[in-house]
LUMBAVO-853661 format. One line per 2 residues: number of its first residue (from 1); their letters; for each residue x, y negated, z negated of N, C-alpha, C. Coordinates in steps of 0.02 Angstrom, whole numbers, padded with zeros to 5 digits. Atoms other than C-alpha are relative to their C-alpha. Example, Ala and Ser with C-alpha at 12.3 -4.5 7.8 and 13.67 -1.06 7.14 Angstrom:
1	AS	00045/00059/00000/00615/00225/-00390/00045/-00060/00000  -00042/00059/00003/00684/00053/-00357/-00039/-00055/-00037 .
! end
This chain:
1	MA	00045/00058/00000/-00002/00003/-00001/00047/-00061/-00001  -00037/00059/00005/00140/-00120/-00039/00032/-00023/00063 .
3	KK	-00033/00016/-00068/00208/-00112/00138/-00048/-00022/00047  00049/00022/-00047/00043/-00156/00220/00006/-00072/00015 .
5	GL	00003/00066/-00022/00048/-00309/00321/00071/-00040/00000  -00064/00038/00008/00234/-00350/00284/00040/00008/00066 .
7	SL	-00048/-00006/-00058/00354/-00384/00436/00061/00030/-00034  -00061/-00022/00020/00522/-00310/00430/00040/-00041/-00050 .
9	FE	-00040/00055/00033/00602/-00468/00365/-00030/-00010/-00072  00035/00013/00061/00471/-00495/00225/00007/00061/-00045 .
11	RY	-00004/-00067/00036/00480/-00309/00170/00072/00003/-00040  -00066/-00008/00028/00671/-00323/00147/00029/-00067/-00015 .
13	LS	-00025/00070/00003/00693/-00507/00107/00056/-00003/-00048  -00054/-00003/00047/00797/-00470/-00049/00063/00029/00034 .
15	IW	-00056/-00028/-00031/00919/-00367/00054/00039/-00058/00049  -00024/00055/-00047/00936/-00511/00191/00031/-00057/-00043 .
17	VA	-00023/00055/00043/00962/-00635/00048/00068/00023/-00032  -00065/-00029/00019/01099/-00523/-00027/00052/-00001/00050 .
19	LC	-00058/00001/-00051/01189/-00510/00138/00016/-00074/00009  -00015/00071/-00006/01173/-00700/00152/00049/-00023/-00052 .
21	II	-00048/00022/00051/01258/-00721/-00014/00062/00026/00007  -00066/-00027/-00022/01400/-00604/00043/00032/-00046/00051 .
23	AG	-00025/00041/-00060/01416/-00698/00210/00025/-00074/-00022  -00011/00063/00020/01408/-00866/00127/00061/-00006/-00045 .
25	VL	-00058/00002/00049/01533/-00829/-00011/00068/00012/00044  -00062/-00016/-00044/01656/-00752/00123/00023/-00062/00040 .
27	IG	-00005/00059/-00038/01636/-00907/00229/00032/-00056/-00044  -00030/00047/00040/01672/-01019/00081/00071/00014/-00025 .
29	QY	-00073/-00028/00023/01826/-00917/00025/00052/-00005/00054  -00045/-00008/-00045/01902/-00890/00187/-00001/-00048/00069 .
31	IP	00006/00050/-00053/01837/-01024/00311/-00027/-00061/-00033  00014/00054/00039/01829/-01174/00193/-00012/-00063/00043 .
33	SI	00007/00052/-00039/01833/-01287/00338/-00071/-00020/00020  00069/00007/-00019/01648/-01250/00379/-00039/-00038/-00055 .
35	PK	00040/00037/00044/01570/-01309/00214/00029/-00072/-00007  -00035/00059/00003/01697/-01452/00212/-00029/-00049/00050 .
37	FL	00030/00034/-00057/01632/-01514/00382/-00067/-00015/-00015  00070/00009/00013/01450/-01487/00330/-00015/-00053/-00049 .
39	SR	00006/00056/00061/01474/-01594/00169/00001/-00066/00018  00002/00073/-00022/01501/-01744/00273/-00064/-00023/00035 .
41	ME	00058/00020/-00035/01337/-01737/00356/-00059/-00006/-00048  00048/00016/00047/01230/-01814/00228/-00028/-00067/00009 .
43	YA	00025/00074/00003/01108/-01963/00211/-00047/00001/-00064  00037/00012/00061/01041/-02024/00043/-00002/00065/-00040 .
45	HV	-00009/-00064/00035/01114/-01859/-00037/-00042/00061/00029  00037/-00052/-00031/01010/-01756/00082/00044/00022/00055 .
47	SI	-00034/-00038/-00046/01104/-01633/00189/-00039/00005/00064  00039/00008/-00062/01054/-01661/00372/-00005/00079/00026 .
49	PV	00003/-00067/-00024/01093/-01482/00429/-00056/00037/-00040  00052/-00043/00038/00998/-01405/00285/-00067/-00031/00008 .
51	AV	00061/00031/-00010/00861/-01528/00301/-00039/00025/00068  00027/-00028/-00063/00834/-01469/00484/-00026/00075/-00004 .
53	LI	00011/-00068/00007/00841/-01289/00440/-00065/00015/-00048  00060/-00004/00048/00712/-01313/00292/-00061/-00020/00035 .
55	WL	00056/00021/-00031/00599/-01403/00412/-00022/00058/00046  00018/-00061/-00041/00604/-01249/00526/-00034/00053/-00044 .
57	MI	00031/-00058/00040/00556/-01141/00377/-00079/-00028/-00014  00059/00030/00028/00419/-01256/00305/-00057/-00016/00052 .
59	YP	00049/00020/-00053/00334/-01320/00468/-00044/00061/00016  00041/-00058/-00016/00267/-01146/00521/-00044/00020/-00058 .
61	MM	00040/-00014/00061/00204/-01118/00343/-00057/-00053/00003  00050/00050/00001/00106/-01286/00349/-00050/00008/00055 .
63	LK	00051/-00021/-00057/00024/-01230/00517/-00052/00047/-00025  00052/-00048/00027/-00064/-01098/00419/-00053/-00024/-00037 .
65	ID	00056/00038/00044/-00160/-01216/00309/-00054/-00030/00034  00064/00025/-00027/-00336/-01246/00353/-00029/-00044/-00050 .
67	FS	00021/00049/00055/-00379/-01405/00258/-00076/-00005/00005  00071/00011/-00008/-00559/-01399/00322/-00030/00044/-00052 .
69	SV	00030/-00035/00045/-00579/-01265/00197/-00015/-00025/-00068  00004/00039/00066/-00569/-01391/00054/-00077/-00010/-00012 .
71	KK	00067/00018/00006/-00754/-01426/00098/-00042/00053/-00041  00024/-00051/00033/-00789/-01256/00015/00008/-00002/-00076 .
73	IG	-00031/00007/00069/-00718/-01314/-00148/-00048/00014/-00058  00046/-00005/00058/-00881/-01324/-00248/-00045/00053/-00006 .
75	QK	00045/-00068/00001/-00956/-01154/-00208/00022/00046/-00053  -00023/-00049/00053/-00844/-01056/-00329/00058/-00038/-00032 .
77	PK	-00055/00037/00029/-00751/-01176/-00438/00045/00029/-00051  -00036/-00036/00055/-00691/-01055/-00576/00068/00021/00025 .
79	GL	-00069/-00020/-00024/-00554/-00981/-00472/00044/-00054/00018  -00039/00055/-00016/-00493/-01145/-00423/00026/-00036/-00063 .
81	IV	-00024/00025/00066/-00486/-01208/-00604/00053/00049/-00024  -00055/-00041/00018/-00383/-01053/-00644/00068/-00017/00033 .
83	TW	-00060/00012/-00043/-00263/-01089/-00501/00032/-00069/-00026  -00027/00068/00015/-00246/-01275/-00538/00021/-00003/-00078 .
85	VT	-00027/00002/00066/-00227/-01263/-00729/00055/00041/-00013  -00054/-00039/00006/-00110/-01120/-00720/00071/-00028/00036 .
87	NW	-00059/00029/-00040/00003/-01200/-00582/00018/-00069/-00030  -00021/00067/00017/00006/-01376/-00654/00003/-00018/-00068 .
89	LI	-00007/00015/00072/-00029/-01379/-00837/00025/00051/-00042  -00030/-00048/00043/00049/-01215/-00896/00068/00021/00036 .
91	KP	-00058/-00033/-00029/00175/-01144/-00767/00069/-00046/-00006  -00067/00038/-00001/00304/-01292/-00757/00030/-00005/-00071 .
93	FT	-00020/-00003/00068/00308/-01300/-00950/00026/00063/-00033  -00028/-00065/00024/00326/-01120/-00984/00063/00016/00028 .
95	MY	-00060/-00009/-00037/00463/-01115/-00855/00057/-00030/-00036  -00052/00036/00036/00556/-01248/-00944/00018/00030/-00070 .
97	LI	-00010/-00028/00058/00533/-01167/-01113/00040/00068/00000  -00034/-00070/-00005/00582/-00992/-01060/00069/-00012/00026 .
99	AY	-00068/00012/-00028/00728/-01053/-00955/00048/-00031/-00047  -00042/00039/00050/00792/-01169/-01095/00018/00053/-00057 .
101	FF	-00019/-00049/00057/00782/-01026/-01225/00057/00042/00023  -00054/-00048/-00022/00888/-00904/-01121/00059/-00029/00024 .
103	LK	-00058/00034/-00026/01000/-01019/-01030/00043/-00045/-00052  -00034/00046/00044/01038/-01142/-01170/00007/00037/-00072 .
105	IV	-00007/-00028/00060/01021/-01021/-01319/00024/00072/00001  -00017/-00071/-00004/01027/-00837/-01285/00063/00012/00038 .
107	FK	-00061/-00016/-00040/01160/-00845/-01148/00051/-00059/-00014  -00037/00059/00011/01246/-01001/-01225/00077/00023/00010 .
109	AY	-00063/-00019/00006/01409/-00898/-01250/00028/00011/00069  -00024/-00025/-00069/01413/-00848/-01069/00002/-00061/00059 .
111	IP	00008/00056/-00046/01365/-01011/-00977/00027/-00065/-00024  -00018/00064/00022/01455/-01176/-00993/-00060/-00054/00003 .
113	EN	00049/00048/00017/01353/-01319/-01056/-00028/-00032/00065  00014/00043/-00055/01354/-01424/-00892/-00032/00051/00054 .
115	LS	00032/-00051/-00044/01311/-01262/-00782/-00072/00019/-00022  00059/-00020/00027/01170/-01213/-00899/-00053/-00051/00011 .
117	TE	00037/00056/-00018/01096/-01384/-00877/-00026/00000/00069  00011/-00002/-00074/01100/-01369/-00690/-00049/00054/00014 .
119	YL	00045/-00058/-00009/01026/-01195/-00696/-00069/-00012/-00025  00067/00024/00030/00886/-01262/-00804/-00038/-00034/00051 .
121	AG	00029/00040/-00051/00853/-01397/-00676/-00028/00036/00054  00016/-00033/-00057/00845/-01270/-00535/-00065/00046/-00020 .
123	AV	00063/-00036/00018/00717/-01165/-00638/-00059/-00047/-00008  00051/00050/00009/00613/-01321/-00671/-00028/-00011/00069 .
125	LL	00024/00014/-00074/00604/-01356/-00482/-00040/00058/00027  00039/-00058/-00019/00543/-01177/-00452/-00066/00004/-00036 .
127	GA	00056/00003/00039/00416/-01193/-00588/-00053/-00048/00014  00043/00057/-00023/00341/-01353/-00521/-00018/00005/00071 .
129	AP	00018/-00010/-00066/00319/-01282/-00351/-00033/00064/00016  00044/-00066/-00010/00181/-01150/-00329/00007/00018/00073 .
131	CT	-00005/-00019/-00071/00183/-01052/-00170/-00054/-00020/00044  00056/00026/-00052/00093/-01110/-00012/00010/00043/00065 .
133	AM	-00006/-00042/-00060/00147/-00976/00114/-00003/00070/-00013  -00005/-00069/00010/00196/-00803/00062/-00063/00028/-00044 .
135	VF	00066/-00015/00034/00037/-00806/-00049/-00053/00033/00038  00050/-00024/-00048/-00059/-00766/00105/00014/00075/00003 .
137	VW	-00011/-00069/-00003/00036/-00601/00113/-00025/00033/-00061  00022/-00037/00067/00004/-00561/-00071/-00070/00008/-00006 .
139	SY	00071/00006/00001/-00177/-00607/-00052/-00020/00065/00043  00019/-00056/-00044/-00189/-00486/00095/00010/00068/-00026 .
141	LT	-00017/-00064/00027/-00101/-00346/00009/-00048/00024/-00061  00042/-00015/00051/-00228/-00358/-00136/-00076/-00004/00023 .
143	NG	00076/00010/-00026/-00385/-00373/-00019/-00034/-00060/-00028  00032/00061/00019/-00408/-00553/-00075/-00042/-00027/00049 .
145	DP	00039/00042/-00041/-00539/-00672/-00006/00033/-00043/00039  -00037/00045/-00034/-00449/-00748/00134/-00019/-00071/00005 .
147	AY	00029/00067/-00004/-00563/-00903/00148/00016/-00031/-00066  -00014/00023/00072/-00545/-00927/-00045/00071/-00017/-00010 .
149	TL	-00081/00015/00002/-00350/-00908/-00032/00011/-00057/00034  -00014/00055/-00043/-00350/-01039/00098/-00020/-00067/-00041 .
151	VQ	00013/00057/00041/-00445/-01159/-00018/00050/-00014/-00058  -00052/00007/00059/-00323/-01124/-00163/00061/-00026/00023 .
153	VA	-00064/00025/-00030/-00173/-01155/-00051/-00007/-00074/00025  00016/00062/-00026/-00245/-01306/00029/00002/-00057/-00056 .
155	TN	00007/00063/00055/-00290/-01400/-00133/00066/00002/-00042  -00069/00008/00032/-00120/-01347/-00209/00048/-00044/00037 .
157	DL	-00035/00033/-00042/-00040/-01424/-00059/-00014/-00084/-00010  00019/00072/00013/-00136/-01588/-00096/00024/-00018/-00069 .
159	II	-00021/00017/00070/-00095/-01579/-00285/00072/-00015/00000  -00070/00000/00008/00090/-01554/-00256/00031/-00070/00024 .
161	LF	-00015/00068/-00027/00097/-01722/-00158/00008/-00050/-00061  00004/00047/00056/00052/-01809/-00318/00035/00019/-00067 .
163	AF	-00017/-00027/00063/00101/-01696/-00463/00073/00024/-00002  -00073/-00029/00002/00274/-01619/-00413/00049/-00057/-00025 .
165	TP	-00046/00046/00013/00372/-01774/-00425/00001/-00027/-00081  -00007/00017/00070/00319/-01841/-00603/00010/00061/-00045 .
167	IV	-00008/-00060/00041/00314/-01662/-00676/00073/00014/-00003  -00074/-00010/-00005/00496/-01632/-00618/00030/-00051/-00034 .
169	AF	-00044/00054/00027/00556/-01798/-00666/-00010/00003/-00083  00006/-00001/00073/00480/-01783/-00844/00041/00060/-00031 .
171	LL	-00034/-00059/00030/00547/-01606/-00871/00082/-00005/00007  -00072/00010/-00006/00720/-01650/-00805/00027/-00051/-00049 .
173	GV	-00015/00047/00045/00719/-01800/-00911/00008/00024/-00072  -00002/-00032/00067/00687/-01696/-01067/00062/00032/-00003 .
175	SN	-00062/-00044/00000/00837/-01593/-01018/00058/-00051/00007  -00057/00049/00001/00942/-01755/-01017/00036/-00003/00073 .
177	VR	-00028/00008/-00071/00962/-01751/-00825/-00026/-00069/00029  00031/00056/-00029/00956/-01919/-00749/-00025/00009/00071 .
179	VP	00036/-00013/-00063/00834/-01911/-00608/-00010/-00063/00041  00012/00049/-00041/00847/-02025/-00461/-00066/00002/00039 .
181	YD	00065/-00008/-00027/00665/-02055/-00417/-00001/-00010/00074  00005/00013/-00078/00703/-02121/-00242/00018/00066/00035 .
183	TL	-00022/-00059/-00032/00792/-01958/-00198/-00059/00052/-00007  00056/-00052/00011/00653/-01851/-00277/-00061/-00015/00045 .
185	IL	00057/00017/-00046/00516/-01947/-00186/00016/00011/00072  -00016/-00009/-00068/00613/-01944/-00021/-00004/00076/00014 .
187	ST	-00002/-00072/-00006/00641/-01756/-00044/-00072/00031/00010  00066/-00020/-00004/00446/-01736/-00067/-00029/-00020/00068 .
189	IL	00029/00027/-00073/00410/-01846/00093/00033/00043/00053  -00035/-00035/-00055/00538/-01752/00191/-00024/00069/00007 .
191	FV	00003/-00072/-00004/00497/-01572/00145/-00069/00019/-00020  00069/-00010/00009/00312/-01590/00106/-00048/-00037/00043 .
193	VI	00044/00043/-00043/00226/-01742/00181/00008/00008/00071  -00018/00003/-00070/00313/-01743/00347/-00021/00071/00036 .
195	PL	00020/-00062/-00028/00292/-01558/00384/-00073/00015/-00004  00072/-00006/00013/00119/-01555/00311/-00045/-00037/00059 .
197	TF	00036/00039/-00052/00064/-01695/00429/00013/00035/00070  -00018/-00026/-00062/00152/-01623/00579/-00042/00065/00011 .
199	GY	00032/-00058/00003/00075/-01454/00541/-00076/-00008/00010  00072/00021/-00004/-00101/-01530/00517/-00021/-00018/00078 .
201	FT	00017/00022/-00065/-00099/-01614/00684/00014/00046/00051  -00016/-00054/-00045/-00019/-01476/00780/-00054/00053/-00003 .
203	RK	00054/-00049/00003/-00146/-01351/00715/-00066/-00023/00032  00058/00036/-00032/-00287/-01473/00758/-00003/00000/00075 .
205	RV	00000/00008/-00079/-00229/-01501/00938/00004/00066/00030  -00009/-00065/-00034/-00183/-01319/00980/-00073/00036/-00010 .
207	IE	00070/-00031/00011/-00357/-01256/00909/-00051/-00034/00052  00046/00035/-00038/-00454/-01395/00998/00010/00021/00078 .
209	SK	-00012/-00015/-00069/-00363/-01354/01166/-00006/00074/00020  -00003/-00076/-00023/-00350/-01160/01161/-00031/00041/-00046 .
211	GI	00044/-00037/00040/-00455/-01103/01018/00038/00033/-00064  -00023/-00027/00054/-00429/-01023/00850/00036/00070/00015 .
213	DY	-00025/-00071/-00015/-00399/-00845/00914/00076/-00012/00029  -00071/00010/-00026/-00246/-00908/01024/00048/-00028/-00055 .
215	FE	-00044/00036/00048/-00182/-01014/00876/00023/00060/-00046  -00017/-00054/00055/-00184/-00865/00751/00041/00054/00022 .
217	NV	-00029/-00065/-00026/-00126/-00724/00867/00054/-00014/00051  -00049/00011/-00047/-00013/-00809/00991/00047/-00057/-00030 .
219	FL	-00044/00060/00017/00044/-00981/00937/00044/00008/-00062  -00036/-00010/00065/00090/-00944/00752/00057/00048/00010 .
221	KK	-00045/-00051/-00005/00185/-00789/00804/00070/-00022/00032  -00064/00029/-00038/00309/-00894/00909/00047/-00027/-00052 .
223	FD	-00046/00025/00058/00379/-00964/00742/00034/00053/-00043  -00020/-00047/00041/00407/-00803/00661/00081/00010/-00008 .
225	NI	-00069/-00004/00001/00588/-00784/00709/00037/-00068/-00013  -00023/00068/00020/00624/-00974/00689/-00004/-00008/-00076 .
227	TI	00006/00005/00071/00570/-00962/00507/00053/00046/-00032  -00043/-00054/00019/00675/-00810/00481/00077/-00031/00003 .
229	IG	-00071/00034/-00014/00836/-00897/00558/00011/-00052/-00044  -00007/00054/00039/00802/-01054/00465/00016/00015/-00070 .
231	LL	-00010/-00019/00065/00793/-00968/00296/00069/00031/-00011  -00066/-00036/00009/00949/-00855/00321/00053/-00048/00011 .
233	LT	-00058/00042/-00011/01059/-00989/00389/00011/-00058/-00055  -00003/00051/00058/01006/-01111/00245/00037/00038/-00054 .
235	LV	-00033/-00034/00053/01058/-00971/00122/00073/00008/00012  -00075/-00007/-00016/01224/-00941/00210/00035/-00067/-00015 .
237	II	-00033/00071/00009/01262/-01135/00206/00009/-00010/-00076  -00004/00015/00070/01213/-01147/00020/00051/00047/-00034 .
239	FS	-00050/-00047/00036/01318/-00991/-00035/00071/-00015/00022  -00067/00011/-00016/01464/-01048/00065/00028/-00058/-00040 .
241	FQ	-00020/00053/00053/01465/-01202/-00060/00007/00024/-00068  00002/-00025/00066/01427/-01085/-00206/00057/00051/-00014 .
243	GE	-00042/-00054/00003/01565/-00958/-00167/00045/-00007/-00062  -00039/00004/00061/01680/-01026/-00307/-00033/00021/-00064 .
245	II	00041/-00011/00058/01548/-01024/-00434/-00015/00076/-00010  00019/-00075/00003/01490/-00846/-00387/00060/00041/-00016 .
247	VN	-00054/-00049/00016/01663/-00772/-00381/00024/-00005/-00069  -00022/00011/00066/01707/-00847/-00551/-00053/00023/-00050 .
249	NP	00047/-00017/00046/01540/-00812/-00625/-00055/00045/00032  00052/-00040/-00035/01451/-00669/-00533/-00056/00024/-00051 .
251	FH	00052/-00020/00054/01365/-00621/-00696/-00056/-00049/-00009  00055/00051/00013/01271/-00788/-00690/-00061/00013/00036 .
253	IL	00058/-00012/-00039/01159/-00732/-00554/-00051/00044/-00041  00038/-00045/00040/01097/-00594/-00666/-00038/-00038/-00056 .
255	LI	00028/00040/00052/01076/-00712/-00808/-00054/-00050/00015  00056/00049/-00022/00974/-00840/-00714/-00054/00043/00018 .
257	AV	00058/-00049/-00019/00862/-00693/-00646/-00043/00017/-00063  00037/-00027/00058/00808/-00647/-00827/-00057/-00055/-00012 .
259	PL	00057/00041/00017/00706/-00805/-00869/-00048/-00009/00066  00044/00007/-00050/00639/-00820/-00693/-00040/00061/00009 .
261	TI	00044/-00062/00004/00578/-00636/-00703/-00050/00001/-00052  00044/00003/00056/00497/-00659/-00869/-00054/-00048/00016 .
263	QT	00050/00056/-00020/00408/-00818/-00808/-00041/00028/00050  00046/-00022/-00053/00339/-00739/-00660/-00054/00050/-00022 .
265	FL	00045/-00046/00038/00262/-00591/-00757/-00046/-00036/-00042  00041/00034/00045/00196/-00708/-00884/-00055/-00042/00030 .
267	IF	00049/00043/-00034/00114/-00828/-00767/-00058/00047/00033  00050/-00046/-00029/00034/-00689/-00671/-00054/00025/-00054 .
269	FI	00048/-00030/00047/-00044/-00610/-00827/-00047/-00044/-00032  00040/00057/00029/-00103/-00779/-00893/-00057/-00011/00053 .
271	AY	00058/00016/-00047/-00206/-00814/-00731/-00045/00058/00007  00032/-00053/-00014/-00250/-00640/-00704/-00052/00020/-00056 .
273	GW	00034/-00015/00063/-00310/-00605/-00890/-00055/-00057/-00004  00047/00058/-00001/-00401/-00780/-00876/-00059/00014/00050 .
275	AK	00054/-00016/-00052/-00497/-00732/-00718/-00037/00061/-00019  00050/-00057/00031/-00555/-00565/-00802/-00040/-00024/-00049 .
277	AW	00043/00022/00058/-00613/-00655/-00955/-00057/-00046/00027  00054/00042/-00027/-00714/-00774/-00838/-00044/00040/00044 .
279	KL	00039/-00047/-00048/-00785/-00622/-00739/00003/-00018/00072  -00009/00011/-00069/-00708/-00669/-00574/00006/00063/00032 .
281	PH	-00014/-00059/-00036/-00715/-00543/-00435/00074/00010/00015  -00069/-00016/-00013/-00547/-00453/-00395/00025/-00040/00051 .
283	DI	-00026/00028/-00058/-00536/-00534/-00229/00016/-00073/00000  -00017/00064/00023/-00520/-00705/-00311/00047/00001/-00053 .
285	AA	-00046/-00003/00058/-00432/-00658/-00470/00071/00020/00024  -00066/-00016/-00023/-00285/-00572/-00385/00037/-00057/00036 .
287	PA	-00032/00054/-00030/-00243/-00713/-00264/00010/-00060/-00045  -00003/00048/00047/-00266/-00836/-00406/00063/00008/-00042 .
289	AM	-00056/-00020/00038/-00135/-00747/-00506/00062/-00003/00046  -00064/-00008/-00041/-00014/-00726/-00357/00019/-00073/00019 .
291	VG	-00022/00070/-00024/-00016/-00918/-00311/00042/-00023/-00059  -00040/00021/00063/00049/-00953/-00491/00059/00034/-00014 .
293	AS	-00056/-00043/00007/00169/-00814/-00498/00054/-00012/00046  -00051/00017/-00054/00254/-00851/-00337/00018/-00071/00007 .
295	NF	-00020/00070/-00004/00348/-01008/-00288/00012/-00029/00071  -00018/00036/-00067/00368/-01133/-00147/00076/-00009/00000 .
297	FE	-00068/00003/00003/00556/-01088/-00146/00032/-00045/00043  -00038/00051/-00052/00591/-01186/00011/00002/-00069/-00020 .
299	LA	00002/00071/00029/00534/-01346/-00074/00054/-00009/-00060  -00038/00007/00055/00631/-01305/-00227/00074/-00002/00016 .
301	VA	-00067/00005/-00025/00788/-01267/-00136/00021/-00069/00030  -00011/00064/-00029/00776/-01428/-00033/00012/-00054/-00051 .
303	VA	00000/00051/00050/00743/-01538/-00185/00069/00005/-00042  -00061/-00012/00041/00891/-01456/-00288/00059/-00021/00040 .
305	IS	-00049/00027/-00038/01001/-01484/-00144/00004/-00081/00004  00005/00082/-00001/00945/-01672/-00126/00019/-00027/-00060 .
307	LF	-00013/00034/00071/00960/-01708/-00312/00069/00018/-00019  -00061/-00019/00026/01110/-01609/-00359/00059/00024/00045 .
309	GL	-00060/-00020/-00042/01207/-01557/-00208/-00003/00080/00025  -00006/-00065/-00019/01239/-01401/-00111/00040/00045/-00045 .
311	KS	-00044/-00044/00038/01377/-01346/-00228/-00028/00006/-00075  00028/00000/00072/01263/-01364/-00387/-00027/00059/-00023 .
313	GA	00028/-00059/00030/01206/-01239/-00508/-00072/-00002/00008  00074/00001/-00008/01028/-01303/-00479/-00019/00033/00066 .
315	AL	00014/-00031/-00067/01037/-01253/-00292/00004/00079/-00010  -00019/-00074/00010/01114/-01083/-00349/-00072/00035/-00040 .
317	AT	00059/-00029/00036/00962/-01054/-00472/-00060/00007/00047  00059/-00006/-00037/00832/-01095/-00348/00007/00062/00055 .
319	VV	-00014/-00057/-00051/00913/-00967/-00223/-00006/00063/-00036  00012/-00064/00040/00913/-00836/-00364/-00079/00015/00000 .
321	GV	00068/-00014/00000/00724/-00866/-00360/-00020/00026/00059  00020/-00033/-00071/00716/-00817/-00177/00020/00075/-00004 .
323	LT	-00028/-00073/00006/00821/-00658/-00218/-00048/00042/-00035  00037/-00042/00041/00706/-00599/-00350/-00072/00004/00014 .
325	EV	00074/00011/-00013/00536/-00655/-00284/-00032/00062/00031  00037/-00050/-00030/00489/-00524/-00163/-00004/00068/-00036 .
327	PI	00005/-00068/00039/00527/-00361/-00268/-00048/-00012/-00062  00045/00013/00052/00442/-00442/-00414/-00070/-00004/00021 .
329	ML	00068/00009/-00028/00287/-00493/-00317/-00028/00062/00027  00022/-00064/-00023/00276/-00323/-00237/-00022/00038/-00061 .
331	TL	00016/-00033/00060/00274/-00251/-00413/-00068/-00029/-00023  00059/00036/00018/00133/-00377/-00458/-00062/00018/00047 .
333	VR	00054/-00023/-00055/00033/-00322/-00295/-00020/00069/-00027  00014/-00071/00015/00045/-00145/-00356/-00043/00006/-00066 .
335	IA	00039/00007/00065/-00018/-00194/-00538/-00074/-00020/00014  00066/00030/-00018/-00159/-00294/-00460/-00050/00049/00035 .
337	NA	00035/-00051/-00033/-00218/-00155/-00347/-00015/00063/-00051  00010/-00058/00049/-00199/-00022/-00492/-00057/-00021/-00052 .
339	TR	00050/00022/00055/-00316/-00128/-00606/-00066/-00027/00036  00054/00029/-00033/-00444/-00169/-00474/-00065/00024/-00028 .
341	GY	00061/-00028/00033/-00571/-00055/-00563/-00027/-00036/-00063  00026/00038/00060/-00578/-00170/-00711/-00033/-00062/00016 .
343	FE	00041/00063/-00023/-00651/-00312/-00599/-00065/00025/00041  00053/-00023/-00046/-00778/-00198/-00509/-00067/-00027/-00027 .
345	AH	00059/00014/00023/-00917/-00241/-00625/-00018/-00079/00010  00008/00072/-00013/-00894/-00431/-00580/-00022/-00011/00067 .
347	K	00021/00012/-00072/-00941/-00403/-00395/-00075/-00023/00002 .
! end
């Protein structure tokens, strides 16, 4: 069941990411001229090559969002309330607390203070960016209501425009990290507003001219390989700058993964349990839990790079989020499917 609907890339995402880690580290160690050259191509602390690659990843995802589905928002409000409250009033703050506890206290003897602060910042960025793309896959694998999932994702994308920046700024401020608001706002505009706008108008134009069937079955598929290439090249670039940190502290990847993993399971069970208590049907409950558990890691990686740089621990922490997400989410898919019977009475 876990393999249903997953492409080769999506099914083995963790393996591709691991290979990118190896390739990036080798480039950074043995061909340092490449990351040195790329480091010169920046504007307002934003890496131009990485920005282009991230646009290639995010734009196809934004094409999938049908914002006309927001009109259906009032029909079944409980599932949306679970999604919104979990994603924006619970998840960012539990991520901060869990990451702080492990990175600053439990693993204090293993991580230098400056690096632990950067890792914490990366975790916060992940916690404040709920998933907007892969959640469609998780919803499908749990037989979620596709129309309702669209509403959940569409409203989350609208909320992220206004909530992401202040939440991240507040939590990073608590961590004594000075946040340049201009860079954070610029990152949100670059990696959310612009691709969201282009995605909306592209979707509208293509559907009007050739129909929804062509759009979903032909047009969207043209971007599959582009998204894959964009993600993998971005990871290679990031890890070419992270090579020294990884070689000197390979254990840090495992340490970062611990709070991220705990957070993912916690948020899933909070949303899933809440949905059960509210007697929501399984096809709404499962996607609601999946949205909160998974992350918009493309945005988190982009903002981490913009705020702290390609060589930062924050960028590394967000990429560890990519590395761990698919195997954890597939486990949660299995849990959701195995517990479907508990929701049968709510149909």
